[in-house]
C-alpha positions as CSV (number, residue, x, y, z in Angstrom):
1,M,-25.0,21.2,26.4
2,I,-22.6,23.4,28.4
3,P,-20.5,21.7,30.9
4,A,-21.4,22.8,34.2
5,A,-17.9,24.2,35.1
6,D,-17.9,26.3,31.9
7,A,-21.7,27.4,32.3
8,P,-22.3,31.2,32.6
9,K,-23.2,31.9,36.2
10,S,-26.9,33.2,35.2
11,R,-27.3,29.9,33.6
12,L,-26.3,27.9,36.6
13,D,-28.3,30.3,38.7
14,G,-31.4,29.7,36.6
15,L,-31.0,25.9,36.6
16,M,-30.6,26.0,40.4
17,A,-33.7,28.0,40.8
18,K,-35.8,25.8,38.6
19,A,-34.5,22.5,40.5
20,I,-35.1,24.4,44.0
21,L,-38.8,25.3,42.8
22,M,-39.4,21.7,41.7
23,K,-38.3,20.2,45.0
24,L,-40.4,22.8,47.0
25,Y,-43.5,22.0,44.5
26,L,-43.1,18.3,45.3
27,A,-42.2,18.9,49.2
28,G,-44.9,17.2,51.4
29,S,-46.6,15.7,48.6
30,T,-47.4,12.1,48.3
31,Y,-47.7,9.7,45.4
32,K,-49.5,6.2,45.1
33,G,-49.2,4.3,41.9
34,D,-46.9,2.9,39.3
35,V,-43.5,4.0,38.6
36,D,-40.9,3.3,35.7
37,S,-37.5,1.9,36.0
38,E,-36.0,5.4,37.0
39,G,-38.6,5.7,39.7
40,K,-40.7,8.5,38.1
41,Y,-44.4,8.5,38.2
42,H,-45.6,6.4,35.2
43,G,-48.7,4.8,34.4
44,K,-51.8,5.1,36.8
45,G,-51.3,7.1,40.0
46,L,-52.6,9.6,42.6
47,L,-50.4,12.7,43.4
48,T,-51.5,14.8,46.3
49,F,-49.7,18.1,47.3
50,I,-49.4,19.7,50.6
51,D,-51.9,22.5,49.6
52,G,-54.6,19.9,49.0
53,T,-54.6,19.8,45.1
54,S,-54.7,16.2,43.9
55,Y,-54.3,14.7,40.7
56,E,-55.3,11.1,39.7
57,G,-54.8,9.7,36.3
58,D,-52.3,9.0,33.7
59,F,-48.4,9.8,34.2
60,Q,-45.4,9.4,31.6
61,H,-42.0,9.5,33.1
62,G,-42.9,11.8,35.8
63,V,-45.2,14.1,33.9
64,R,-49.1,14.4,34.0
65,E,-49.8,12.9,30.7
66,G,-53.1,11.5,29.3
67,H,-56.5,11.6,31.2
68,G,-56.8,12.6,34.7
69,I,-58.9,14.4,37.5
70,L,-57.5,17.5,39.1
71,N,-58.9,18.5,42.4
72,L,-58.2,22.1,43.3
73,P,-58.1,23.6,46.8
74,D,-60.8,26.1,46.0
75,G,-63.1,23.0,45.5
76,S,-63.0,23.0,41.7
77,V,-62.4,19.9,39.7
78,Y,-61.0,19.4,36.2
79,K,-61.8,16.1,34.4
80,G,-60.0,15.8,30.9
81,G,-56.8,15.4,28.8
82,F,-53.3,16.6,30.2
83,K,-50.1,17.1,28.2
84,G,-46.9,18.1,29.8
85,E,-48.4,18.9,33.2
86,L,-51.2,21.0,31.7
87,Q,-54.9,20.5,30.7
88,N,-54.8,19.8,27.0
89,G,-57.6,18.4,24.6
90,F,-61.3,17.9,25.8
91,G,-62.1,18.8,29.3
92,E,-64.6,19.6,31.8
93,L,-64.0,22.3,34.7
94,F,-66.7,21.8,37.5
95,M,-66.6,25.0,39.7
96,R,-67.6,25.1,43.4
97,D,-70.7,27.2,42.7
98,G,-72.1,24.7,40.4
99,T,-70.9,26.1,37.0
100,K,-69.7,23.6,34.5
101,I,-67.4,24.5,31.6
102,K,-66.9,22.0,28.7
103,T,-64.2,23.0,26.0
104,T,-61.1,22.0,24.6
105,W,-57.9,23.2,26.2
106,S,-54.4,24.0,24.9
107,Y,-51.4,24.5,27.2
108,G,-53.6,24.9,30.3
109,R,-55.9,27.4,28.6
110,K,-59.4,27.1,27.5
111,N,-59.3,27.4,23.6
112,G,-62.2,26.5,21.1
113,N,-65.8,25.9,21.2
114,G,-67.6,25.0,24.4
115,T,-70.3,25.5,26.7
116,I,-71.0,27.0,30.0
117,T,-73.7,25.7,32.3
118,D,-74.6,27.8,35.2
119,P,-75.7,26.5,38.4
120,S,-79.5,26.7,37.5
121,G,-78.9,24.4,34.4
122,K,-78.9,27.1,31.8
123,V,-76.6,26.4,29.0
124,K,-74.6,29.1,27.0
125,E,-72.5,28.3,23.8
126,V,-69.2,30.1,23.9
127,I,-65.9,30.5,22.3
128,F,-62.7,30.5,24.1
129,Y,-59.4,31.9,22.8
130,H,-56.4,31.9,25.4
131,D,-58.8,31.6,28.4
132,A,-61.0,34.7,27.3
133,E,-64.5,34.3,26.3
134,Y,-65.4,35.8,22.9
135,K,-68.9,36.7,21.7
136,Q,-69.9,37.1,18.1
137,A,-71.7,40.1,18.9
138,D,-68.7,41.9,20.2
139,Q,-66.7,41.4,17.1
140,N,-66.2,43.1,13.8
141,P,-67.9,41.0,11.3
142,D,-64.7,41.0,9.2
143,C,-62.5,39.8,11.9
144,W,-65.2,37.2,13.1
145,N,-65.2,35.7,9.7
146,M,-61.5,34.8,10.1
147,L,-61.9,32.9,13.4
148,P,-63.0,29.5,11.7
149,T,-59.7,29.8,9.5
150,L,-57.8,29.7,12.8
151,G,-59.2,26.2,13.9
152,L,-61.8,27.6,16.1
């Protein structure tokens, strides 16, 4: 690592901007739960942000990691896995209008086989790739046959 005195100005500006944004993100937030020896969120806890977003679940050394429930200001709720602050693994997203999405998540994006249940209860099987919904009918058959090799 470059010592601070010798670091290029642009690198220092980037580090400072990141630190300021993190402080603003946490400004006005409250946390109730377990902490590690350094005072970072660790174990089970409830983190509530000033905008009304809340997360209740597992933390690892200050990071949302494990299983949790994320309540968003728009009324939608995500229940499932987290890794490095982002939705990861299996999860369910409950939208305010009653729509429910069940799928796997990767780095905060819907990714893989899943279902969408509309407010009337109608279930549709879907495939997500980087948050986009793919339909077999819309694909070139030669390309579609490659998707299973990508792990989808």
